[in-house]
Every structure is written in C-alpha cells, then in structure tokens.
N, C-alpha and C positions, 0 to 999 in steps of 0.2 A: 518436168520443168514447165512452168506456166509461161507460155509465149503470147505476148500481146499481138492482136491482129494488126493494130496500127504500126507496131514495130516491124512486123514482117512486110507490110505494104511499103513502108518508108525505105526499108533496107533491101527490098526485093530486087530492084534494078542492079544493085551492087553485088548481091549475093548469088542470085541465079535467075533473075528476070521473072520470077514467079513466086507465089506464096502458098504452095501446095502443102498438104499434110506430110508428104514424103520429105519435103524440104526441111520442115521443122526438126525432124529426127535424124536427118542425114548427117553423117560424120564429116567434119571439115578437118579436124586435127586429132591425132592420137599422141598423148604424152604419157609414156610408160604404160600403166594399166588404165589410164583415164582417157575419156574421149571428150572433145568439144564439138557440139553440134551447131548446125546453122541457126537453129532456134535460139540457142544460148547466145550466140554472137549477135543475132538480131535484137534480142532483148537488151543486151549491153550497149549496142550501137544506137538504138532508137532515140534515147534521151539526148544524145550528143549531136545528132544530125542537125545541120543548119536549116533554116527556113528556106523553102523554094521560092517564096514570094520575091518578086523583083530580082531574081537571080538567073543568070544564064544557065541553061540546062547542062551544058558541057562543063562549066565551072563547078556546078553543084555536084555532078557525078565525080569529078576529079577530087573535090574536097571530101566527099563521102567515102570514096575509095581509100584516101589517105587515113581518114578516121577509122575505117574498118581494119586496116592493117595495124594501126596502133592498138585497137581493141583486141585483136587476135594475139598480137605480141604480148600484151599485158596478161591475157588469160593463160597463154603458154607459160610465161614467167611465174604466174601464180601457182600453176600446177607443179612446175619444177621445184619451187620453194617448198611447197607442202610435202612433196615426195622426198625432198632432201631432208626435211625436218624429221620425217618418220624413219627413213632409212639410216640416218646417222645417229639414232638412238636417243633423241631428245624426248621421246614420248614417255611421260611419267604420270602417275596418279596425282602428283602435286600440280601438274598443269591443269587437270580437270577441276581440281579444287579451286585453283586460281580463277579459272573461267567462271565458275559458279559465283565466286566472290565479286568478280567484275560485273556480272549481270545484276547481282543484288545491289551493287553501288549505283548502276545505271538506273535501276528501278527507283531507288531513293531520289536520285537527282532529277530524273525526267518524268517519272510517273507517280510522284508524291508518295513513294513507298508502297504503292498499291499494285500488286502483281496482276490483278484483273484488268487494270488499265493497259498494261503491256499486251496482254492476251487479246484484248479488244482491238487494239491498234494493229496487231499482227493479222487478225482475222480480216480487217478492212483491207489490208495489203495483200491478202491471199497467201499468207505465210503461216506455217505451224511454229509452235515454240521450238520444236526440235530443229527446224531449219534455221530459225533465228539463232539458236545456241551454236549451231554448226558454223554459221556465218561469223559470229563473234569469236569463236575459237580460231577459225582460219585467219581472220583479220589480225588477231593477236600474234599468231605464229608468223605471219608475213612481216608484221612490224618488228618482232623480236629478231628474226633472221636477217632482215634488212639492216637493222641497227648493228648487229654483230659483224656484218660483212661490208657495209658501205657507209656507215654513219659519218657525217661531216665532223661530228664532235670528236671522233677518233683521229681525224686527219690533222697532221701538224705541218705547217708551211714555214720553211726556213726564211730568215731575213734575206738570204742570198737569192732565193726564188722570187721574192717580192721585188727586190732591186732589179733583177734581170727582166721581170715582166714590165716594170716601169720604164726601163731603158729601151725596150723593144716595142712599146706601145704608147709612146709619148703623144702620138696624134690623138689618142682617146682622151687626153687630159688638156687639150687646148681650150682656152677660154677667149672669146672675142672681147672687143672693147666693151666696158661696162660702166654704168653710172649707178650710184646709190641714190634712189629716187623716192621722193614723196609726191603724192598726187591727190588733188581734189577734183572729184567728178561731180558735175551737176547735170542731171538729165532734163531734157525739155519736156515739161508736162504735156500730156496729150490734149488736155482740155484748156490749155493756156494759150495766150497769144504768142505769135512768133517772136523770138528774141528774149523770152522770159529767162531762160537759162543763162543767156549772155548777160542780162542785167543783174542777175544774182551774182554771177562771177565777177562782174565789175565792182560790185559792192564789197565782196570778199577781198578782192585785190586791193582796194583802197585801204581796208583795215590792215592787211599784211604790210603794205607800203608804209602805213603809219606806225608799225612796230609790233602788231599782234603776231605771235608765233604762228608759222605756217601749220604746224601740227595741231595747234589749238583750233584753228579754223577748220581744218580737215575733220577733226573729231566732232565738230558741231554740224557742219554742212554737207560733207561729202557723201555721195551715194555709193561710193565704192566699197568693196568687200573689206578693205583694210581701214575702214573709218575709225574703229576703236583703237587702232595702232597709230592714229594720227596720219593716216594716208601713206604709211611706210610700205613701199614695195620691195625694199631690199635692193640687192644688186641685180640689175637687169641688163640684158643685151639688146642690141638694136632690133633684133627679130621679135622680141617679146612685145613690142609696141606697134601700133598702127604707124604707117609712114609719117603722118603729120606730127604725131606725138614724139616719135623717135627723132625726127629731124630737130624738133624744138629742144628735146631733152639733151641731145648730144652737142647742141650748140651752146648750152649753158656752161658756165664755169662753176666749180664747187662754191657753194654758198649763195648762188644766184637762183632767182625764181623767174618763171616765164610770165608773159602777159596772158590774156585770155586766148585759148585755142578752141575754135569752134569747128566741129566736124559737120559733115554733110547732113547728118540726121538731126542737127540742132543741139546736140549735147555739147557741153563746154568743159574745159579742163584748165587747171592751173598746176604747174609742175615746179618742184624745187629739187635741185641737185645738191646733195650733201658732199659727194666725193666722186672721183673718177679713177678708173684704172685701165691701162692699156692692155691689149691682147697679150696673153702670156700662157705658159704651161704651168699647171698646178704643181706645187712642190710635192715631193713624195710623202711628206708628213700629212698632207691634206687628203691623200687618196690611199694611204696604206691600208686602211680597214676595208675599203672597197676592193682593192686588189686581192687581199687575203681571202675575202668572201668569194671572189671569182675563182681563185685558184682552188679553194676548198670544194666548190661546186664541180669544177672540172675533174678534180681528183676523185670525188665521190662518184661521178659518172663513170670514170675509168674503172674504178673498183667494182661498180655495179655490173658493167659490161663484162669484165673479166670473170666475176663470180657467176653470172648467168652462163657464160661460155663454158666454164668448168662443169657446171651442172648438165649442160647440153651434151658435153662429151661423154658423160657417164650415163646418159639417158637415151631412151628411144623416142624420137620426135618425128612424126610424119604428117605432112600436109596433103590433103586430097582436093 
C-alpha cells in the first residue's frame, strides 16, 4: 500500500503522534481475514483533513479525530460488505465479465476509447491496472449490495406516516410574514460624484409614477441579480432584507411602491410589493414531498445500520 508522507504527517497527531515506518504497517483493525493498517487509514484521511490555518489546535484535533473515526467506520463497513458478498455466494464469472464491460465503457467515455490513456493516468497516480480493476470491482460490489439492502428506491412511505410526521413537526413548517417583492437596485459608481445613484433612482421613480411598469424599469436599470426577471424577488421574509429595506417593504400595501431608499454605502433601491401574507404553517400538500424524502432517508439509514449490525454479528471485528 502506497502511503503518502504528507498524509502520515497530517494524520500523525491523531493516529499515534508519529509517522514511523512501523506505524505505516501497524494493524488498527481486523475484519474477518482482512486487516486495516494505520497507513491505509492515513491515506484515506489525509485528503479530508481541514486546513490548520487560522484554526485553534484543539478544535482541529477534535475535528480530525471525528473524521478519523468516520474513515475507520467506512473502511470497516466496506470490508464487511465485500466479505458478505463473497460468503453469501454472489461470486460468479458473470460478475467478472460485467466488470470488464464496465471498464471498457469507462475507457470509451473518459479516455476516448484509448486503453493506453488509462494506463498512463494510472501510472501517474502510482496505480497498476490490476489495482484499478480491483477498485472498480469492489466499488460495484458495494453499490450493488447497498442497493439490495438499503436503497431508498425500495422504501415505501405510507400516507399515514407522512401525516403523522406533519402533525408532530409543524414547527418545521412555520413561515414568517412575507411580501411578494420586486426590487430595483442602483449602485453608487466608485468614480462618480456623491448622490449619483440617488439621482438615477429619482428619475426612475418619476417614470414609474408616470405609469411605466415597475418591472420594465427594473429590466432596464436594475443592477440586481433578478434584473432579467423584472426585479422579481418572489416571496421574502423580513430577515431576507437589510433592516432599512425590510422596514420599507413591510410598510407597503399590495400594489404600492416605495420612494428612493438610500443605504449607508450610497446604493439606492426602489421596492414594489405585489402581495402580502401573514405568518402561517405550510399546508401538508406543500411539504408532502419533502416529508416523504426525509422519511425515506431516515428509513434508509435505519436499514443500513441494521444491515451492518447483522454483518458484524456474523463477523470477527477487532480494533487495536
């Protein structure tokens, strides 16, 4: 197993406070007939470690320790799944043929159908073709076994469960007071005299007062991201806006537009409120899909944990 020096140095404090040659090959976990070494853990952990720059050392170590535990757990689960696949009789010649076809398809899509391009890339990464094929094989096995045992696509959520979740989690679906808002934003040019943005806004406001549609003026003049949508911001809550803009927007009645609102940086705004709605709890019909997705994720997690638990009961797993 190729172990990067930087990976060991970065993970050293978490794994064993050193990066000796003995550490690289030292066994951390035994799963049935397979072992997971410190070096393998360090290689998997290194790319995921957060930067130490501007980070408290104690916080960094705490986060790194948490990541290390996640990596170890993932590696243990991977070995359990591969062992289960083999011991439960899934191994067939058809699988090997499928993996070869999968690699050929990958070469066509990624390497322009040129096998030598793949080999060249693997050499740069320090991998042999045999190791690459083994990785692809194991990746497929894990995907297949996970789908068979924990796929959300196989999880069915009853209408009663959705209703019960809605009834017991209504706080999650609360919506504050909202306005349906259009906005024209005019930035103060850095090289222009003070008040330029305000003068532009005054001119726009005169045209709106004269009957030119607010959305038309927004599409022409606004610097906001929603310019092409006529300045339409959709339904927004008080917290979405700066205090000055929020106070002005929520003081308007549906159909009204504001005067020029100038902020401390010199930028100016015009607001138009199309509609208002008071704080309320979203109807079940509005959140049904979100609830179903949440319940499917929860059930898939439960099935996954139960599946891993069953495999652990039938396996030998020891941490060192």
